C-alpha positions in Angstrom: 27.7 -37.9 -87.1 24.9 -39.0 -85.7 21.6 -39.3 -87.5 19.4 -39.2 -84.5 19.4 -38.2 -80.9 16.3 -37.6 -78.9 15.2 -37.1 -75.1 12.2 -38.2 -74.2 10.7 -36.8 -71.1 13.3 -34.9 -69.3 13.3 -32.3 -67.0 15.5 -29.2 -66.4 15.8 -27.1 -63.2 18.4 -25.0 -62.8 19.6 -23.3 -59.2 21.6 -20.1 -58.6 24.6 -20.4 -57.2 24.5 -20.5 -53.4 20.5 -21.0 -53.7 19.1 -23.7 -52.8 15.7 -24.0 -55.1 15.9 -23.9 -58.6 15.0 -20.1 -59.9 14.5 -21.8 -63.3 12.0 -24.9 -64.2 11.4 -26.2 -67.5 8.7 -29.9 -67.5 8.3 -32.4 -69.7 10.8 -31.9 -72.9 10.7 -33.9 -75.7 13.9 -33.2 -77.9 14.9 -34.0 -81.3 18.1 -33.2 -83.3 18.9 -35.4 -86.7 21.9 -35.5 -88.9 24.3 -34.4 -86.3 27.8 -33.3 -87.7 30.5 -32.3 -86.1 34.5 -32.0 -87.3 37.5 -29.8 -86.7 35.6 -27.2 -88.7 32.6 -26.9 -87.0 34.8 -26.3 -83.3 35.9 -23.8 -84.2 32.3 -21.9 -84.9 30.3 -20.3 -82.2 27.6 -23.3 -82.4 30.3 -25.8 -82.5 28.2 -28.4 -84.6 25.6 -28.5 -87.4 22.3 -30.4 -87.8 19.6 -31.0 -90.3 16.8 -31.1 -88.1 15.6 -29.8 -84.9 12.4 -30.1 -82.3 12.0 -29.0 -78.8 9.1 -29.3 -77.0 7.7 -28.8 -73.3 4.7 -28.4 -71.4 6.0 -25.2 -70.0 8.1 -23.4 -67.8 8.4 -21.1 -64.3 11.0 -18.6 -63.9 11.3 -16.6 -60.9 13.3 -13.3 -62.1 13.9 -11.9 -58.8 12.6 -9.8 -56.3 9.5 -8.3 -58.5 8.4 -10.7 -60.8 7.6 -14.3 -62.2 7.3 -16.0 -65.6 5.3 -18.7 -66.4 4.2 -20.7 -69.6 1.9 -23.5 -70.4 3.6 -25.7 -73.9 5.7 -24.6 -77.0 7.7 -25.8 -79.5 10.3 -25.0 -81.7 10.7 -26.6 -84.8 13.3 -26.0 -87.4 12.5 -22.1 -87.2 8.7 -22.1 -86.0 8.3 -21.2 -82.6 4.9 -21.0 -80.8 4.2 -20.6 -77.0 1.1 -20.7 -75.2 -0.3 -18.8 -72.3 2.7 -16.7 -71.3 2.7 -14.8 -67.3 4.2 -12.1 -66.7 3.3 -10.9 -63.5 4.9 -9.0 -60.3 4.7 -11.2 -57.2 4.2 -8.1 -55.0 0.9 -5.8 -54.8 1.7 -1.8 -56.1 1.8 -0.7 -52.8 4.8 -3.0 -51.3 6.1 -1.7 -55.7 6.2 1.7 -55.2 7.2 1.7 -51.5 10.8 -0.3 -52.7 11.6 2.2 -55.3 14.4 5.2 -55.0 12.8 6.9 -58.5 9.9 6.5 -60.0 9.3 3.4 -62.6 6.5 1.3 -64.3 5.2 -1.9 -63.4 4.3 -4.2 -65.5 1.3 -6.9 -65.8 1.7 -8.9 -68.9 -0.1 -11.9 -70.5 -0.4 -13.4 -73.8 -2.8 -16.4 -74.7 0.1 -17.2 -77.6 3.4 -16.4 -79.3 4.1 -17.4 -82.6 7.3 -16.7 -84.8 7.9 -17.6 -88.0 10.8 -18.7 -90.6 13.3 -17.9 -87.8 16.9 -17.1 -88.3 19.9 -16.9 -85.7 23.2 -17.4 -85.5 26.5 -15.3 -85.1 28.1 -12.3 -87.1 31.9 -13.3 -87.6 32.6 -10.7 -84.5 30.4 -13.3 -82.6 28.1 -10.9 -82.0 24.6 -12.5 -82.2 21.5 -11.8 -84.9 17.9 -12.9 -84.8 16.0 -12.9 -88.0 12.1 -13.6 -88.8 9.3 -12.8 -91.0 6.4 -12.6 -88.3 6.2 -12.5 -84.8 2.7 -12.7 -84.4 1.0 -11.8 -79.9 -2.3 -13.2 -79.8 -4.4 -12.0 -77.2 -1.9 -9.6 -75.5 -3.1 -8.2 -72.1 -0.5 -5.4 -70.3 -1.3 -3.6 -67.7 1.6 -0.4 -66.9 1.1 1.3 -63.5 3.2 3.7 -62.6 3.0 5.7 -59.0 4.1 9.5 -59.2 4.7 9.4 -55.1 8.5 8.2 -55.3 10.8 11.2 -56.8 10.8 11.5 -60.5 13.7 10.2 -62.5 15.5 12.7 -64.3 17.6 10.8 -66.7 17.1 11.1 -70.5 14.6 9.1 -72.2 15.7 8.4 -75.5 13.3 7.6 -78.0 12.5 4.0 -80.1 14.4 5.4 -83.0 17.1 6.2 -81.2 16.9 2.5 -78.9 17.0 0.7 -82.4 20.0 2.4 -83.3 22.3 1.7 -80.5 21.0 -2.4 -80.3 24.4 -4.0 -79.6 23.5 -7.3 -81.8 21.7 -7.8 -85.5 18.0 -8.0 -85.5 15.4 -7.9 -88.2 11.3 -8.4 -87.8 9.9 -7.8 -90.4 6.4 -7.7 -89.0 5.3 -7.8 -85.5 1.5 -7.9 -85.3 -0.8 -7.6 -81.9 -3.9 -9.4 -82.7 -7.4 -9.2 -80.6 -5.2 -7.6 -77.6 -5.4 -5.1 -74.5 -3.2 -2.3 -72.6 -4.4 0.2 -70.2 -1.3 2.8 -68.3 -2.7 3.6 -64.8 -1.0 6.3 -62.9 -1.8 7.0 -59.4 -0.4 10.4 -57.3 -0.6 11.1 -53.8 -3.4 13.0 -54.0 -5.6 10.8 -56.5 -8.4 8.3 -55.6 -6.9 5.1 -57.0 -5.6 5.1 -60.0 -6.2 7.1 -62.9 -6.3 4.6 -66.0 -6.1 5.0 -70.1 -7.7 2.0 -71.8 -7.2 0.8 -75.2 -9.3 -2.7 -76.5 -9.8 -4.4 -79.4 -6.2 -3.8 -80.6 -5.1 -5.0 -83.6 -1.9 -3.7 -85.2 1.0 -4.4 -87.2 4.7 -2.8 -86.8 6.8 -3.0 -89.9 10.5 -3.3 -90.3 11.5 -3.6 -86.7 14.9 -3.7 -87.0 18.4 -2.8 -85.3 20.6 -0.4 -86.9 24.0 -2.6 -85.4 26.3 -2.5 -88.5 23.8 -1.4 -90.9 24.0 2.5 -92.6 20.4 2.4 -93.7 17.1 1.0 -92.6 13.8 1.0 -94.3 11.2 3.2 -91.8 9.3 1.7 -89.1 5.5 1.6 -89.3 3.2 1.4 -87.2 -0.4 1.0 -88.4 -2.5 1.0 -85.1 -6.2 -0.2 -84.7 -8.1 0.0 -81.4 -10.4 1.5 -79.4 -9.5 3.9 -76.8 -12.2 4.5 -73.9 -14.7 2.8 -76.7 -14.1 5.6 -79.2 -12.5 4.1 -82.5 -8.5 5.1 -82.7 -6.5 4.5 -86.2 -3.3 5.8 -86.0 0.5 5.2 -88.3 3.5 6.3 -86.7 6.4 6.6 -88.8 10.0 7.1 -87.8 13.9 5.6 -89.3 16.1 3.8 -86.5 18.8 5.7 -88.3 18.3 9.6 -88.5 19.9 11.0 -85.8 17.6 14.1 -84.7 15.2 11.3 -84.5 12.7 12.5 -86.7 8.9 11.1 -86.5 5.5 11.5 -88.3 2.6 10.4 -86.3 -1.2 10.5 -87.8 -4.5 9.6 -87.5 -7.6 9.9 -85.8 -10.4 9.1 -82.7 -14.1 9.0 -83.8 -17.1 8.5 -81.4 -15.7 9.2 -78.1 -17.7 9.5 -75.2 -16.3 11.9 -73.2 -18.1 10.5 -69.9 -15.4 7.2 -70.9 -12.3 9.6 -70.1 -13.9 9.5 -66.7 -11.7 6.5 -65.4 -8.7 8.5 -65.8 -10.2 12.7 -65.4 -12.2 11.6 -61.9 -8.8 9.9 -59.8 -6.3 11.9 -61.1 -7.8 15.4 -62.4 -10.9 15.9 -59.9 -12.9 16.4 -62.7 -15.8 14.8 -65.5 -16.5 15.9 -68.6 -20.2 15.2 -70.6 -20.6 15.7 -74.2 -19.7 13.9 -77.5 -16.0 13.9 -79.2 -17.3 13.0 -83.0 -14.3 13.3 -84.5 -10.5 14.4 -83.3 -7.8 14.4 -86.4 -4.1 15.2 -85.8 -1.2 14.7 -88.1 2.3 15.9 -86.3 6.1 16.2 -87.4 8.5 15.7 -84.5 12.0 14.8 -83.1 14.1 14.8 -80.3 13.7 18.2 -79.7 10.0 19.6 -80.3 6.9 18.8 -82.4 4.1 21.1 -84.5 1.9 19.8 -86.8 -2.6 20.0 -87.5 -4.9 19.0 -85.2 -8.3 18.9 -85.8 -11.5 17.9 -83.4 -15.4 18.2 -84.0 -17.6 17.6 -80.9 -20.7 19.2 -79.4 -22.5 19.7 -75.8 -19.5 19.8 -74.3 -19.4 20.0 -70.1 -16.9 19.9 -67.4 -17.7 19.0 -63.7 -15.3 20.3 -61.2 -15.5 17.4 -58.3 -15.0 17.0 -54.6 -13.1 14.8 -53.0 -15.9 12.6 -52.2 -17.3 12.6 -55.8 -19.6 15.5 -55.8 -19.8 18.4 -57.8 -18.6 21.4 -57.5 -21.1 24.1 -58.5 -19.3 27.3 -58.5 -16.1 25.7 -60.0 -17.9 24.0 -62.5 -19.7 26.9 -63.8 -16.2 29.0 -64.1 -14.5 25.8 -66.3 -17.8 25.9 -68.5 -18.1 29.5 -69.2 -13.8 29.0 -70.3 -15.2 26.2 -73.1 -16.9 26.5 -76.3 -19.5 24.2 -76.0 -19.6 22.7 -79.4 -17.8 23.3 -82.4 -20.5 24.5 -84.7 -21.3 21.1 -86.7 -17.6 21.2 -88.4 -14.5 20.2 -87.5 -12.6 23.2 -85.9 -9.2 23.1 -87.2 -5.8 24.4 -85.2 -1.6 24.4 -85.5 0.0 22.9 -83.1 3.6 24.5 -83.0 6.6 24.2 -81.2 5.8 22.0 -78.3 8.9 21.3 -76.8 10.0 17.6 -75.4 10.6 17.3 -71.9 13.7 15.1 -72.0 13.3 13.1 -68.9 9.8 11.5 -70.2 8.9 9.2 -72.9 7.3 9.8 -76.4 4.2 9.1 -75.3 4.0 12.0 -73.0 5.3 14.1 -75.7 2.5 12.7 -78.1 -0.3 13.7 -75.3 1.6 16.8 -74.7 0.8 17.6 -78.3 -2.9 16.5 -78.1 -3.9 19.0 -74.9 -2.1 21.7 -77.0 -4.4 20.8 -79.5 -7.5 20.6 -77.5 -6.9 23.6 -75.7 -6.5 26.1 -78.4 -10.0 24.4 -79.7 -11.8 24.4 -76.7 -10.9 26.9 -74.8 -12.5 30.8 -75.3 -10.0 32.6 -74.0 
């Protein structure tokens, strides 16, 4: 038994095998462990000692994650189940062009910063079969800023993309997060083709979202539904969505419903112009959706209230193609005549090599085509 162990202003450097310099460096470590107990029984456990209180603090870490990414943080601490980390940066070390050139198949490139991560009431340890478990009441990401970039120039990765329900069900350790919160955050998805002029970008700002019941299916027979309560601005429109699924449902059933209000069509140009060579005008006053689906297909309801909608087809230099624009506008209903126009979305088939979000967008586009096109 040791009453008090303290490390003051320590440094930790880890040098990989056959490397000349550290890939992980932890700075200015203060560590305090109280009421340490070791006996023949604890030595047989996965953590071979017991303690009453623990405290760990550092001014930050630098972690070289290989050819593509590096991870840096400012100060962080852990004290008896509470963890706080400031100014996390998970960023590429190479340019988008270099990353794309290195790929054999399409893959996302991430650029993520988080002002603060706070985790409350952490419980961790090992199950009887020595698999780890992690439980917490709350994970809170404050002012996260994530940009996801994908080039469609490399060959497509045709492998099956599993939905989130299956990912959670197949995790090989115990995970229980009662609430996962994104506060005042931003998310952008940028996609680029060989012919696009720059990347088309979809952006979500002022993200304030809570995800309930993020649990793994490891050694479980039943679990509560995962519920994603999403609130944000989407291209400056107001987006509210509730997305529900259950990790133990092997057909991967889900429901996603919500609304987008006060979306100016012109604000979609950062995506439409470089990617589709199209510009839009008018007001999408309200979009309503309610889709039920699974791993195979989805159906549901779609409604839209809009006015003065106009489409402009563009040349490579950004100037308007008048004739093609006139043909396009002839096929588009200019407005919804002062009311929400409702349509049925039926049997939208999921592409197994695409993500859930691609599937959801396909449902939205099916509703838009039925609501907007005259033919």
